[in-house]
C-alpha positions in Angstrom: -8.2 101.0 -51.5 -11.5 99.3 -50.7 -11.1 95.7 -49.6 -13.2 92.8 -50.9 -15.5 91.3 -48.4 -15.5 87.6 -47.7 -19.0 87.3 -49.0 -18.2 89.1 -52.4 -14.9 86.9 -52.6 -17.0 83.8 -52.3 -19.3 85.0 -55.1 -16.4 85.8 -57.4 -14.8 82.3 -56.7 -18.2 80.6 -57.6 -18.6 82.6 -60.8 -15.0 81.6 -62.0 -15.6 78.0 -61.2 -18.8 78.0 -63.4 -17.0 79.8 -66.3 -14.2 77.2 -66.2 -16.7 74.2 -66.1 -19.0 75.6 -68.9 -16.4 76.8 -71.4 -14.9 73.2 -72.1 -18.5 71.7 -72.4 -19.6 74.3 -75.0 -16.4 73.9 -76.9 -16.7 70.1 -77.1 -20.5 70.4 -78.2 -19.5 72.9 -81.0 -16.8 70.5 -82.2 -19.4 67.6 -82.5 -22.0 69.7 -84.1 -19.7 71.2 -86.7 -18.7 67.7 -88.1 -21.6 66.1 -89.9 -19.9 62.7 -89.8 -20.0 62.5 -86.1 -23.7 61.8 -86.3 -23.6 59.3 -89.3 -21.8 56.3 -87.7 -23.0 54.0 -84.9 -20.8 53.5 -81.8 -18.8 50.5 -82.4 -15.2 51.9 -82.0 -12.8 54.4 -83.0 -11.5 55.6 -86.4 -8.7 53.7 -88.0 -7.3 53.5 -91.6 -8.5 50.9 -93.9 -7.2 50.0 -97.5 -10.6 50.4 -99.2 -11.9 53.6 -97.6 -12.2 55.9 -94.5 -12.8 54.6 -91.0 -15.2 55.2 -88.2 -16.7 58.1 -86.2 -19.0 57.9 -83.2 -22.6 59.0 -83.7 -23.9 61.8 -81.6 -26.6 60.7 -79.1 -30.2 61.7 -78.8 -31.0 61.2 -82.5 -34.4 60.0 -83.8 -34.3 57.5 -86.7 -31.2 56.1 -88.4 -29.0 56.9 -91.2 -28.7 53.2 -92.0 -30.7 51.0 -94.3 -31.0 47.9 -92.1 -32.0 48.2 -88.4 -29.0 45.9 -87.3 -25.6 44.6 -88.6 -26.5 41.0 -88.6 -26.3 40.9 -92.4 -24.1 39.2 -94.9 -23.2 40.9 -98.2 -21.8 39.8 -101.4 -19.7 42.5 -102.9 -19.0 42.9 -106.5 -15.8 45.1 -107.2 -14.0 46.3 -110.3 -10.6 45.0 -109.4 -11.1 41.9 -107.1 -14.3 40.3 -108.4 -16.8 39.2 -105.8 -16.6 38.2 -102.0 -18.6 37.8 -99.0 -18.6 40.1 -96.1 -20.4 39.6 -92.8 -21.9 42.3 -90.5 -22.5 44.9 -93.2 -24.9 47.9 -93.7 -25.5 50.8 -96.0 -25.2 54.3 -94.6 -27.8 56.2 -96.6 -26.7 59.6 -95.3 -23.1 59.3 -96.6 -24.2 56.9 -99.4 -21.6 54.4 -98.4 -21.2 50.7 -98.0 -19.9 49.8 -94.4 -18.9 46.7 -92.5 -18.0 45.8 -88.9 -14.6 44.2 -88.4 -13.5 42.3 -85.2 -16.6 43.6 -83.4 -14.8 46.9 -82.7 -14.3 48.8 -86.0 -16.6 50.1 -88.8 -15.1 50.6 -92.2 -16.3 52.6 -95.1 -15.7 51.2 -98.7 -14.8 53.3 -101.5 -17.8 53.4 -103.7 -15.7 54.1 -106.8 -14.4 50.5 -106.6 -17.9 48.9 -106.2 -20.2 47.7 -108.9 -23.0 45.9 -107.0 -23.9 44.8 -103.4 -26.3 41.9 -102.6 -27.5 42.0 -99.0 -30.3 39.6 -97.8 -31.6 39.2 -101.5 -31.7 42.9 -101.9 -29.6 44.3 -104.8 -27.9 47.6 -104.6 -26.1 49.0 -107.6 -23.6 51.9 -107.6 -24.6 54.4 -110.4 -22.9 57.7 -111.1 -24.8 60.8 -110.7 -22.9 63.8 -112.1 -19.7 61.8 -111.8 -20.4 60.9 -108.1 -21.1 57.2 -107.3 -24.6 56.7 -105.5 -26.1 53.7 -104.0 -29.5 52.7 -105.6 -31.6 49.7 -104.6 -33.2 47.6 -107.3 -36.9 48.0 -106.6 -38.5 46.4 -109.6 -36.9 44.1 -112.4 -39.0 42.8 -115.2 -39.1 44.0 -118.7 -38.3 47.4 -117.0 -35.9 48.2 -114.3 -36.9 50.6 -111.5 -34.4 51.8 -108.9 -35.0 53.3 -105.5 -33.0 56.2 -104.0 -33.1 57.2 -100.5 -32.4 60.9 -99.8 -31.5 61.6 -96.1 -31.7 64.9 -94.4 -30.4 65.5 -90.8 -32.3 68.0 -88.8 -30.4 69.3 -85.8 -32.0 69.9 -82.4 -32.7 73.5 -81.6 -32.7 75.3 -78.1 -35.0 77.9 -79.7 -38.4 77.5 -78.1 -39.9 78.8 -81.4 -38.4 75.8 -83.3 -39.4 73.2 -80.6 -37.0 70.6 -81.6 -35.5 68.9 -78.7 -33.6 66.0 -80.6 -31.7 65.5 -83.7 -33.6 63.7 -86.4 -33.0 61.8 -89.7 -35.7 62.6 -92.3 -35.8 59.9 -95.1 -37.4 60.5 -98.5 -37.7 58.0 -101.3 -37.4 58.6 -105.0 -38.0 56.1 -107.8 -36.2 56.1 -111.1 -36.5 54.2 -114.4 -33.2 52.8 -115.7 -32.9 52.5 -119.4 -30.1 52.9 -121.8 -27.6 53.3 -119.0 -29.6 56.4 -117.9 -31.9 57.3 -114.8 -35.1 59.1 -115.3 -37.2 60.1 -112.2 -40.7 58.8 -111.9 -43.4 61.1 -110.5 -45.9 59.2 -108.5 -49.1 61.1 -109.2 -51.6 59.0 -111.1 -51.6 61.2 -114.1 -47.8 61.6 -114.3 -47.2 58.0 -113.8 -49.7 56.8 -116.5 -48.2 59.3 -119.0 -44.7 58.3 -118.2 -45.4 54.6 -119.0 -47.6 55.1 -122.1 -46.5 52.9 -124.8 -47.9 50.9 -127.9 -48.9 48.3 -125.6 -50.4 50.3 -122.7 -52.2 53.5 -123.2 -52.5 56.3 -120.6 -56.2 55.7 -120.1 -55.8 52.0 -119.5 -53.2 52.6 -116.7 -55.4 55.2 -115.2 -58.4 52.8 -115.2 -56.3 50.1 -113.8 -55.1 52.4 -110.8 -58.5 53.7 -110.2 -60.4 50.4 -110.5 -58.0 48.8 -108.1 -57.9 51.8 -105.7 -54.1 51.8 -105.9 -52.0 54.4 -104.0 -48.6 54.8 -105.8 -47.0 56.0 -102.6 -47.6 52.5 -101.2 -44.8 50.2 -102.3 -47.0 47.0 -102.7 -49.5 49.2 -104.9 -46.8 50.7 -106.9 -45.5 47.2 -107.7 -49.0 46.3 -109.0 -49.0 49.3 -111.3 -45.5 48.5 -112.5 -46.5 45.0 -113.3 -49.4 46.3 -115.4 -47.4 48.8 -117.4 -44.6 46.3 -118.1 -46.7 43.5 -119.3 
């Protein structure tokens, strides 16, 4: 039988040590990547039960952007519920990725509220309403409210990092897209923001499609800019 030299024995030992070190790291990374909820919460604590919803999960590091509406949690909200009326809650935020209302408790834990029990949320004078889409409660922000009501919905996609050099994506990233809806007769209708589609959508006995187009063009409005969109909405709702 051929004996293994000391040099070869040392190489085998180093190889085994590397395998033992690498496998747990890969396993842990795969677990984190497989659970989308791991990247939708900010790092304040650990998961615990709460009577109005699910608890808290740490967010994965190295992520561009945020899944949350507000940049921080120094916000006070008034919550309107179906069974308990309204009450104030401090340190609140809205998770746009999971479409949930959340609050920090005792500076340690984050709680997720059950949207099915919520009617409306008011945070820093911003109004958020829970509206069912295909029987699923979604959070919409009231964007414009005059003779017509326009709601804003945030669609958040999560793009994972990739080690593939052809993809060239070194970090995770939240991609936020905004959609606008007319709320009328308890129904939401999506608004297209091209000048032609917008003017046709809001054509009425009081405002013609041509007059709306003329107003947009004369004032050099961009409907993708919120301040300009509000000017156009003020015109068609007069």
